[in-house]
MARSEDO-727026 format. One record per residue (C-alpha): residue in three letters; x, y negated, z. Coordinates in steps of 0.2 Angstrom, whole numbers, plus 5000, padded with zeros to 4 digits. Each point is the difference from the previous one (the first is absolute). Last residue first. Layout:
% MARSEDO-727026
alaXYZ
...
% end
This chain:
% MARSEDO-727026
unk476150644882
unk501349985013
unk501049855006
unk501550015011
unk500849845006
unk501749985009
unk501049915013
unk501649935005
unk499249834999
unk498150024995
unk499450034983
unk498749894991
unk499450064983
unk499649894985
unk498850024986
unk500449934983
unk499050124990
unk498950095012
unk500450105016
unk498550015011
unk500350065018
unk498750085012
unk500550015018
unk500450175007
unk501349915012
unk501450134998
unk499750074982
unk499449844993
unk498750054988
unk500149974981
unk499049934986
unk500849974983
unk501649954992
unk501750085005
unk500250104984
unk500149854989
unk501649945008
unk500549835007
unk500050015019
unk499849835008
unk500949985016
unk499749905016
unk501350015013
unk500250015019
unk501749965007
unk501550115005
unk500050094983
unk499950194997
unk498249984993
unk499350164994
unk498650024987
unk499150174997
unk498650024988
unk499150175000
unk498950044985
unk498650114995
unk498949984985
unk501050114989
unk501750025007
unk501049865009
unk501549975010
unk500449815002
unk501649915005
unk500649865010
unk501749955008
unk500049835007
unk501449895007
unk501249974985
unk498650034987
unk498949865007
unk498949954985
unk499550184997
unk500450144987
unk499250165004
unk500950175000
unk498950144992
unk500050175008
unk499350164992
unk498650095009
unk500250155012
unk499750194999
unk501550034989
unk501149965014
unk499349945016
unk498349915003
unk499849814999
unk498750004986
unk499150135011
unk499549875013
unk499450095015
unk501550085008
unk501249864995
unk498949875008
unk499750115015
unk501950005002
unk500149814999
unk498649985013
unk500850135012
unk501749924999
unk499349835005
unk498850075013
unk501550105008
unk501149855001
unk499950005019
unk501049885010
unk501350105009
unk499650125014
unk500550164991
unk501949995005
unk500950134990
unk501150115011
unk501950025000
unk501150155001
unk501749994991
unk500850044983
unk499049884989
unk499749865012
unk498349924996
unk500149824995
unk498749895008
unk498449924994
unk498550115002
unk498649914993
unk498850135005
unk499550074983
unk501950004996
unk500350125014
unk500550164990
unk500349954982
unk498649964987
unk500350054982
unk499049944986
unk499750104984
unk500349894984
unk499950054982
unk499449834995
unk499949865014
unk498850015014
unk500950075016
unk501749924999
unk499249854992
unk499149975017
unk501550055011
unk501049854995
unk498649885006
unk499950105016
unk501949975004
unk500049824993
unk500149925017
unk501850075002
unk500550124986
unk501650075007
unk499949985018
unk498150035001
unk500250154988
unk501150085013
unk501950004998
unk501350064989
unk500750165008
unk498750075011
unk498449934992
unk500650014983
unk500550195002
unk498450055009
unk498949914988
unk499449824997
unk499249894987
unk499450144989
unk499750064983
unk499950194994
unk499950014981
unk498950134992
unk500350044982
unk498650034988
unk500649894986
unk501850065002
unk501149865006
unk500949854991
unk498549984988
unk498749925013
unk501449905009
unk500649904985
unk499149845006
unk499950055018
unk501749945005
unk499849844990
unk498449965010
unk500950045016
unk501449884995
unk498749874998
unk499750015019
unk501749915002
unk501550075009
unk500949975016
unk498449945009
unk499950145013
unk498450074992
unk500849994982
unk501650095006
unk499250135010
unk498750034986
unk501550024988
unk500850135011
unk498350105002
unk499749994981
unk501750074996
unk499850145013
unk498350064994
unk500350185005
unk499550154989
unk498350094999
unk499350164992
unk501850084999
unk500750124987
unk499949924983
unk499849845010
unk501950015004
unk500449934983
unk499349835005
unk501349985013
unk499749915017
unk500450125014
unk499350075016
unk498950124990
unk498350045005
unk499250174995
unk498250055003
unk499450185000
unk498450044992
unk500450174992
unk500650095016
unk501150154999
unk500349994981
unk500249815003
unk501550045010
unk501050094986
unk499649874987
unk500549865012
unk501650085005
unk500650034983
unk499649824994
unk500849945016
unk501650104996
unk500049934982
unk500249835007
unk501650035009
unk500049945018
unk500749835005
unk498549924991
unk498850085013
unk500849905014
unk498750085012
unk498550104992
unk498349965007
unk499250174999
unk498350084997
unk498350055008
unk500650095016
unk499150165004
unk501250065014
unk500650174995
unk499850014981
unk500549824996
unk501349995013
unk500850164994
unk499949954982
unk501249865004
unk501350125008
unk499850114985
unk500349864988
unk501649965010
unk500550194999
unk499850004982
unk501149854997
unk501350075012
unk500050164990
unk500349914984
unk501449905006
unk500449854989
unk498949905011
unk501449995013
unk499449945017
unk500949855008
unk500449995018
unk499249895014
unk500449905015
unk501349894991
unk498949924988
unk501349884993
unk499650054982
unk501250104989
unk500149934982
unk499450094984
unk499049854994
unk498350095004
unk500650005019
unk500950155007
unk499650065018
unk501450035012
unk501250144994
unk500350165008
unk501850055003
unk500850134988
unk501749914997
unk499449954983
unk498549925007
unk498350095001
unk498349984994
unk498950125010
unk499150174995
unk501750085001
unk500049995019
unk498650125000
unk499850075018
unk501049885010
unk499549834992
unk498350094996
unk499650005019
unk499949815000
unk501449945011
unk500649864989
unk498349944998
unk499250034983
unk500149914983
unk499049964984
unk498450095003
unk499349895015
unk498150034999
unk498849885009
unk498450095002
unk498349964992
unk498350015009
unk498349974992
unk498749925011
unk498250035001
unk499750025018
unk500150195000
unk501649994990
unk500849895013
unk499450125014
unk500750154991
unk501749914997
unk500149955018
unk499650175006
unk501350074988
unk501349885007
unk499550055018
unk500250194995
unk501749974993
unk500549925017
unk500249835007
unk500849844994
unk501650015011
unk500050184995
unk500549964982
unk499150134990
unk500750144990
unk500050044981
unk501349884993
unk501350035014
unk501349885005
unk499349844991
unk500949845000
unk498649894993
unk499149975017
unk501749925005
unk500750035017
unk499350005017
unk501449915010
unk500849914986
unk500750084984
unk500350185001
unk501750064994
unk499550185005
unk498349995009
unk498950034985
unk498149955001
unk498750145002
unk498649984987
unk498649875000
unk500549894986
unk498849844997
unk498250044998
unk499149924986
unk498250005004
unk498949974985
unk498249935000
unk500149845010
unk498449905001
unk500349915017
unk498750125008
unk501150154996
unk501449925010
unk498949985015
unk499350174998
unk501850074999
unk500749925016
unk499850155011
unk501050114988
unk501549885004
unk500150065018
unk499950184995
unk501349984986
unk501249925013
unk500949845003
unk499449995018
unk500149815001
unk499050004983
unk500449974982
unk501949995002
unk500550184998
unk498550054989
unk500449864987
unk498550024989
unk499949924983
unk498349964993
unk499450024983
unk498449934991
unk499150104987
unk499049954985
unk500350144988
unk500950115012
unk498650125003
unk500050054982
unk501750075002
unk501149934986
unk500350084982
unk500349874987
unk501650054994
unk500550195000
unk500850065015
unk499350175002
unk501150094987
unk501549904995
unk499749934983
unk501649914997
unk501450035012
unk500249875014
unk501449884996
unk501750015009
unk500449845009
unk500550095016
unk501450084991
unk500350185007
unk501249995015
unk501750094999
unk500250165009
unk499150104987
unk498750134999
unk499050024984
unk498349964994
unk498250074997
unk498750005013
unk498350094998
unk500550175006
unk501049935015
unk498549905005
unk498850155001
unk501350095010
unk500249865012
unk498249985002
unk499850185005
unk501549995012
unk499349855008
unk498350085003
unk500850165006
unk501149915012
unk498649905007
unk498950155002
unk501450095009
unk500349855012
unk498150005003
unk499750185004
unk500149975019
unk498549894998
unk500249835008
% end
């Protein structure tokens, strides 16, 4: 490491901080800014319809460095990149890699989301050079890399709590508050303290810290933790400032709010996730999926990306694996996740190996990669997305039409078509095979079964056999 490195880092952060200060308006206050504040109209750099071209048909993969390998390091994970690329993954979302606070830490190792220094590396994972080498290797293999960013709060022993106590939300007695939810209530997150977005200097510093990662490590964007806890206008300012450094950055919000698409390329598909859990487990009927999508096209902006998933780090650790929650329907649930309108599918570390154990959030564990491989299934679904442009994201994809069938309680079916191209998807969440007759003029014609490659002719009155807990995907 060069002896000039610390100075270079300081100058980079100072430059970004000064640029951010020049762009940010606001006033300091000890009370938090309302997190429901709407982004100002016409913020430069966040106009609708602008997404990186490389994201048009992308698939995203969440990387849990700590648990991915027995070593739990960047270097160990880097060796897995060729295998992940072969799955058809395009974007690597790296969970937080910064040092974890020790004061009020939960468990032995603490939460990844309790950050003690925004621009340092957790030594358990390796060095800054190791992280950069991982990003370089990922780029060389065709990946984009986005970093998990925790803007809402810091660890109790983050250096800002000593140097800039006025950057935090404080109680009347001067003590620092736990994070505040959008309803104005303190959470039970005892290992972290709440940042005050009424502070103009803090906002500028936060953007400067994000800018450092873009400039110094070459990452391609951010996944922003609990984005709805942070004022919307901050995200607009941050995006505008960061796009000046790298115009094709990608922003993912851990939140489900149409307004956030003014500043984010993609938001979480939480409502669909919970609905699929209920349908897959038999608590609700498949017809509720049809109802959900009936107004879906107008609820979010036309070019919005929605991240859909059957698992992620929170769900795995706290609510169970996809096998626990969805049972035999775990693959059937992933099919609409990856093919419905606006969707970008997420795969969490270990899903491709049928990993069926809850990973402890505050302790070291290791994913067991010896389970029954689902790589062929996921690879086939991702190849479908890459090659069939009617399934592409946002403005690049085609509209979705939900199909009426004779088995609405068990089967969810739809078609996405444009010109002479179409993809028809039918998923059977029932425990028995079924035969359905889709009734819609857009379904007629000659198709190819995506999995078997057999020719399928859908004429008036034609039927489609779907296995139990299964699916059919037809392409023309």
